[in-house]
C-alpha positions as CSV (number, residue, x, y, z in Angstrom):
1,M,20.2,2.5,-11.2
2,N,21.2,-1.2,-11.7
3,W,19.4,-3.5,-9.2
4,Q,21.3,-6.6,-10.3
5,R,22.4,-8.5,-7.2
6,K,21.5,-5.7,-4.9
7,R,20.5,-7.1,-1.5
8,V,16.9,-5.9,-0.9
9,M,14.5,-6.7,2.0
10,V,10.7,-6.2,1.6
11,T,8.7,-6.4,4.8
12,G,5.1,-7.2,4.2
13,G,6.3,-8.8,0.9
14,A,3.5,-11.3,0.8
15,G,0.8,-8.6,0.9
16,F,-0.9,-6.8,-2.0
17,I,1.5,-4.0,-2.8
18,G,4.4,-5.9,-1.3
19,S,4.0,-8.9,-3.6
20,H,3.8,-6.7,-6.7
21,L,6.9,-4.8,-5.5
22,S,8.7,-8.0,-4.9
23,E,7.9,-9.3,-8.4
24,S,9.3,-6.1,-9.9
25,L,12.5,-6.2,-7.9
26,I,13.0,-9.8,-8.9
27,E,12.6,-8.8,-12.5
28,L,15.2,-6.1,-12.0
29,G,17.6,-8.7,-10.7
30,A,17.7,-8.0,-7.0
31,D,18.8,-10.5,-4.4
32,L,15.5,-10.4,-2.5
33,R,14.4,-11.4,1.0
34,I,10.7,-11.3,1.8
35,I,9.6,-10.7,5.4
36,D,6.1,-11.4,6.5
37,L,4.1,-13.2,9.1
38,P,4.6,-17.0,8.9
39,K,1.0,-17.8,8.0
40,R,1.2,-15.5,4.9
41,E,3.9,-17.5,3.1
42,S,1.1,-19.6,1.6
43,R,0.0,-16.5,-0.4
44,L,3.1,-16.9,-2.5
45,K,2.3,-20.4,-3.6
46,G,1.8,-20.6,-7.4
47,T,3.3,-17.2,-8.0
48,S,6.7,-16.1,-9.4
49,L,7.7,-15.5,-5.8
50,E,7.3,-19.1,-4.6
51,D,11.0,-19.8,-4.5
52,V,12.2,-16.4,-3.2
53,A,13.8,-16.4,0.2
54,F,11.1,-15.9,2.8
55,S,11.5,-15.2,6.6
56,G,8.3,-15.7,8.6
57,I,8.6,-13.2,11.4
58,D,6.7,-10.4,13.0
59,V,8.7,-7.1,12.6
60,S,7.1,-5.7,15.7
61,D,9.2,-8.1,17.7
62,V,12.4,-6.4,18.7
63,G,15.4,-8.2,17.1
64,A,13.3,-10.2,14.7
65,L,14.8,-8.7,11.6
66,K,18.4,-9.3,12.9
67,S,17.5,-13.0,13.4
68,T,17.2,-13.4,9.6
69,G,20.9,-13.0,9.2
70,F,20.2,-11.0,6.0
71,K,21.9,-7.6,5.6
72,P,20.1,-5.6,3.0
73,E,21.4,-2.6,1.0
74,Y,17.8,-1.4,0.6
75,L,14.8,-1.9,2.8
76,F,11.1,-1.4,1.7
77,H,9.0,-1.4,4.9
78,L,5.5,-2.3,3.9
79,A,4.5,-4.5,6.9
80,A,1.5,-3.0,8.6
81,F,-1.9,-3.4,10.2
82,A,-3.5,-1.9,7.1
83,I,-7.2,-2.0,7.5
84,P,-8.5,1.1,9.3
85,Q,-11.6,-0.5,10.7
86,E,-9.6,-3.4,12.2
87,C,-7.2,-0.9,13.7
88,E,-10.1,0.6,15.7
89,I,-11.0,-2.9,17.0
90,D,-7.5,-3.9,18.1
91,R,-5.6,-0.7,18.9
92,E,-2.9,-2.4,20.8
93,L,-2.0,-4.6,17.9
94,A,-2.3,-1.7,15.4
95,Y,0.2,0.3,17.5
96,K,2.6,-2.6,17.8
97,R,2.6,-3.4,14.1
98,N,2.5,0.2,12.7
99,V,4.6,2.1,15.2
100,Q,6.9,-0.3,17.0
101,G,7.3,-2.3,13.8
102,T,8.3,0.8,11.8
103,F,10.8,1.8,14.6
104,N,12.3,-1.7,14.6
105,A,12.7,-1.6,10.8
106,L,14.4,1.8,10.9
107,D,16.7,0.8,13.8
108,F,17.6,-2.4,12.0
109,A,18.4,-0.3,8.8
110,K,20.6,2.1,10.7
111,R,22.5,-0.7,12.4
112,N,23.2,-2.3,9.0
113,D,24.1,0.8,7.1
114,V,21.2,0.4,4.7
115,E,21.5,2.8,1.8
116,K,17.8,3.8,1.6
117,V,14.6,2.9,3.5
118,I,11.2,3.3,1.8
119,F,8.0,3.6,3.9
120,P,4.5,4.0,2.5
121,S,2.2,6.1,4.6
122,S,-1.4,7.0,3.7
123,A,-3.2,9.9,2.1
124,Q,-6.0,9.3,4.6
125,L,-3.9,11.5,6.8
126,Y,-5.4,14.5,4.9
127,G,-8.7,14.0,6.7
128,I,-12.4,13.4,6.1
129,Y,-13.1,16.8,4.5
130,P,-10.1,18.1,2.6
131,K,-9.6,21.9,2.8
132,Y,-8.8,22.1,-0.9
133,L,-8.4,19.9,-4.0
134,P,-6.2,18.6,-5.4
135,I,-4.4,17.7,-2.2
136,D,-0.6,18.5,-2.1
137,E,1.9,17.6,0.6
138,N,1.4,20.9,2.3
139,H,-2.2,20.1,3.1
140,P,-2.9,19.9,6.9
141,V,-3.0,16.3,8.3
142,D,-5.7,15.0,10.7
143,T,-4.8,12.2,13.1
144,A,-7.9,12.6,15.3
145,N,-10.5,10.9,13.1
146,S,-9.0,7.4,13.2
147,F,-6.5,5.3,15.1
148,Y,-5.0,4.1,11.8
149,N,-4.2,7.7,10.9
150,Y,-2.6,8.2,14.3
151,T,-0.3,5.2,13.8
152,K,0.7,6.1,10.2
153,K,1.6,9.7,11.3
154,L,3.8,8.2,14.1
155,G,5.4,6.0,11.5
156,E,6.2,9.2,9.4
157,E,7.6,10.9,12.5
158,N,9.9,7.8,13.2
159,C,11.2,8.2,9.6
160,T,11.9,11.9,10.1
161,F,13.7,11.3,13.4
162,F,16.0,8.7,11.9
163,W,16.7,11.0,9.0
164,E,17.4,14.1,11.1
165,K,19.1,12.6,14.1
166,Q,20.6,9.4,12.8
167,A,21.4,10.4,9.2
168,L,19.5,7.4,7.8
169,P,18.4,7.9,4.2
170,V,14.7,7.3,4.3
171,L,11.7,8.4,2.2
172,F,8.1,8.1,3.1
173,F,5.2,8.4,0.7
174,R,1.5,9.1,1.2
175,L,-0.3,6.7,-1.0
176,F,-3.8,7.4,-2.4
177,N,-5.9,4.4,-3.3
178,S,-4.0,1.6,-5.0
179,F,-5.8,-1.2,-6.7
180,G,-5.1,-4.2,-8.9
181,E,-4.7,-8.0,-9.0
182,R,-4.6,-9.8,-5.7
183,Q,-5.9,-7.0,-3.5
184,A,-7.8,-8.2,-0.4
185,K,-11.6,-8.6,-0.8
186,N,-12.4,-6.1,1.9
187,Y,-11.2,-3.2,-0.2
188,F,-13.7,-1.3,-2.4
189,I,-12.9,-2.4,-6.0
190,P,-12.4,-6.1,-5.1
191,S,-15.5,-6.2,-3.0
192,V,-17.6,-4.9,-5.8
193,I,-16.1,-7.2,-8.4
194,I,-16.5,-10.2,-6.2
195,Q,-20.2,-9.4,-5.4
196,A,-20.9,-9.2,-9.1
197,L,-18.9,-12.4,-10.1
198,N,-20.7,-14.3,-7.4
199,G,-24.0,-13.5,-9.1
200,K,-25.1,-11.2,-6.4
201,K,-26.5,-7.7,-6.5
202,V,-23.7,-5.2,-5.9
203,E,-24.4,-3.3,-2.7
204,I,-22.5,-0.1,-1.7
205,W,-23.0,2.0,1.4
206,S,-23.0,5.4,-0.5
207,D,-22.4,6.6,-4.0
208,K,-21.2,10.1,-2.8
209,P,-17.5,9.7,-1.8
210,T,-14.8,10.2,-4.4
211,R,-11.4,8.5,-4.6
212,D,-8.2,8.8,-6.6
213,F,-7.2,5.3,-7.7
214,T,-3.7,4.3,-8.9
215,Y,-2.9,0.9,-10.5
216,V,-0.6,-1.1,-8.3
217,K,2.2,-1.4,-10.9
218,D,2.4,2.4,-11.0
219,T,2.5,2.6,-7.2
220,V,5.4,0.0,-7.2
221,N,7.2,2.0,-9.8
222,A,7.0,5.1,-7.5
223,L,8.5,3.2,-4.6
224,I,11.4,1.9,-6.6
225,K,12.1,5.4,-8.1
226,G,12.0,6.7,-4.5
227,A,14.7,4.1,-3.5
228,E,16.8,5.2,-6.4
229,S,16.5,8.9,-5.6
230,K,18.6,11.0,-3.2
231,Y,15.6,12.7,-1.7
232,S,14.7,12.4,2.0
233,P,12.6,12.2,4.1
234,G,9.2,13.1,2.5
235,P,6.3,13.2,2.2
236,I,5.7,12.5,-1.5
237,N,2.1,11.9,-2.7
238,I,1.4,9.0,-5.0
239,G,-1.9,9.1,-6.8
240,Y,-3.2,9.1,-10.4
241,G,-4.5,12.7,-10.2
242,K,-8.1,11.8,-11.2
243,E,-11.2,12.1,-8.9
244,I,-13.6,9.2,-9.4
245,K,-17.0,9.0,-7.8
246,I,-17.6,5.8,-6.0
247,G,-21.1,5.4,-7.3
248,D,-20.0,5.8,-10.9
249,L,-17.2,3.3,-10.4
250,A,-19.5,0.7,-8.8
251,R,-22.0,1.2,-11.6
252,Q,-19.3,0.7,-14.2
253,I,-18.2,-2.6,-12.7
254,A,-21.7,-3.8,-12.1
255,T,-22.7,-3.1,-15.7
256,S,-19.6,-4.8,-17.1
257,L,-20.4,-7.9,-15.1
258,D,-24.2,-7.9,-15.7
259,S,-25.0,-7.1,-12.1
260,E,-27.5,-4.8,-10.4
261,L,-26.3,-2.0,-8.3
262,I,-28.0,-1.1,-5.0
263,N,-27.0,2.1,-3.1
264,K,-27.9,1.7,0.6
265,D,-27.2,5.3,1.2
266,I,-25.5,4.7,4.6
267,P,-23.0,7.2,6.0
268,V,-19.5,6.1,5.4
269,T,-16.2,6.4,7.3
270,G,-13.2,7.9,5.7
271,S,-12.6,10.8,3.5
272,M,-15.5,12.2,1.4
273,R,-13.3,13.5,-1.4
274,M,-9.8,12.6,-2.5
275,L,-7.8,14.0,-5.4
276,C,-4.0,13.8,-5.5
277,D,-1.6,16.5,-6.6
278,N,1.3,14.4,-7.7
279,T,3.5,17.4,-8.9
280,R,6.2,16.6,-6.3
281,A,6.5,13.0,-7.5
282,A,6.9,14.2,-11.1
283,Q,9.5,16.8,-10.2
284,L,11.6,14.8,-7.7
285,L,11.3,11.3,-9.0
286,N,10.3,11.8,-12.7
287,W,7.3,9.6,-11.9
288,K,3.9,9.6,-13.5
289,P,1.3,6.9,-13.8
290,E,1.7,4.9,-17.0
291,T,-1.5,2.8,-16.7
292,T,-4.8,4.5,-17.3
293,F,-7.5,3.8,-14.7
294,E,-9.6,2.0,-17.4
295,Q,-6.7,-0.3,-18.3
296,G,-6.0,-1.1,-14.7
297,L,-9.6,-1.8,-14.0
298,E,-9.9,-4.2,-16.9
299,R,-6.8,-6.1,-15.8
300,T,-8.2,-6.3,-12.3
301,I,-11.6,-7.6,-13.3
302,N,-10.1,-10.2,-15.6
303,W,-7.8,-11.4,-12.8
304,Y,-10.7,-11.9,-10.4
305,R,-12.7,-13.6,-13.1
306,E,-9.9,-16.0,-13.7
307,N,-9.1,-16.6,-10.0
308,K,-12.5,-16.9,-8.3
309,H,-11.3,-19.7,-6.1
310,L,-8.6,-17.5,-4.5
311,Y,-10.9,-14.9,-2.9
312,L,-12.8,-17.7,-1.2
313,N,-9.5,-18.4,0.7
314,P,-9.6,-16.8,4.2
315,N,-5.8,-16.2,3.9
316,L,-6.2,-13.7,1.1
317,S,-5.9,-10.5,3.1
């Protein structure tokens, strides 16, 4: 598909995955509009997105997207209250952003005859203790163990409703753990790197859980391929397909940065094991990760090493 001059809107476009997605779309020649909270525009300063059209609005406000005057042909809806622990603290805001905001984006898309909507949901829906590994899209979901999961599932159901009842082309993904440059410091890989670079001992709660990490550029590639596809409504898993033990990963980072690792052996929240079956993504989207975990980790460490001043900025989230 040729993205040249295609009108594209990315909500949450100043965020971690959203900014990488926006960069890729600009490189493809899209006419891009970034939507995010007003205070987050500062995150784009000094990047290739600094001069891209930006609308500082809250998508959970009804009618906010219409007020931009921009009529996209494609809409990537990434705006979300994305940190599970914070969703538990402020459930009202989490519901407003993750459920009402998703409904608003889909309704806006339908009213503007958008050709495709892309919505990233979360593989955390598969629960704390998966019933089998690797996890495919038929695995049961569990919305009871966190409010974040509850809101993401409702977001998926909004997508299904608009596809089945409103004939809106939409595709939702279930993302396993993405990582890379510019990720917020309260996620696992950045938190370990930052501790080590600050000359501190690296502390982790537990070395027992496992995760399936996908480099952010590969995640973005999947989202774009999803927009180009005719498939609706989802889900499609996006993950590397490799199970990595958290303790081994932390030890690898600590060793590479000459830091000591301390395992506090505290019970953790979230899934104990994660391993993605990405067969459906390969079959339907011809997608597979192109960056090895080791390559992605090296790029990520180097970026944080070169940009230590940025993660001292409270706006990097």
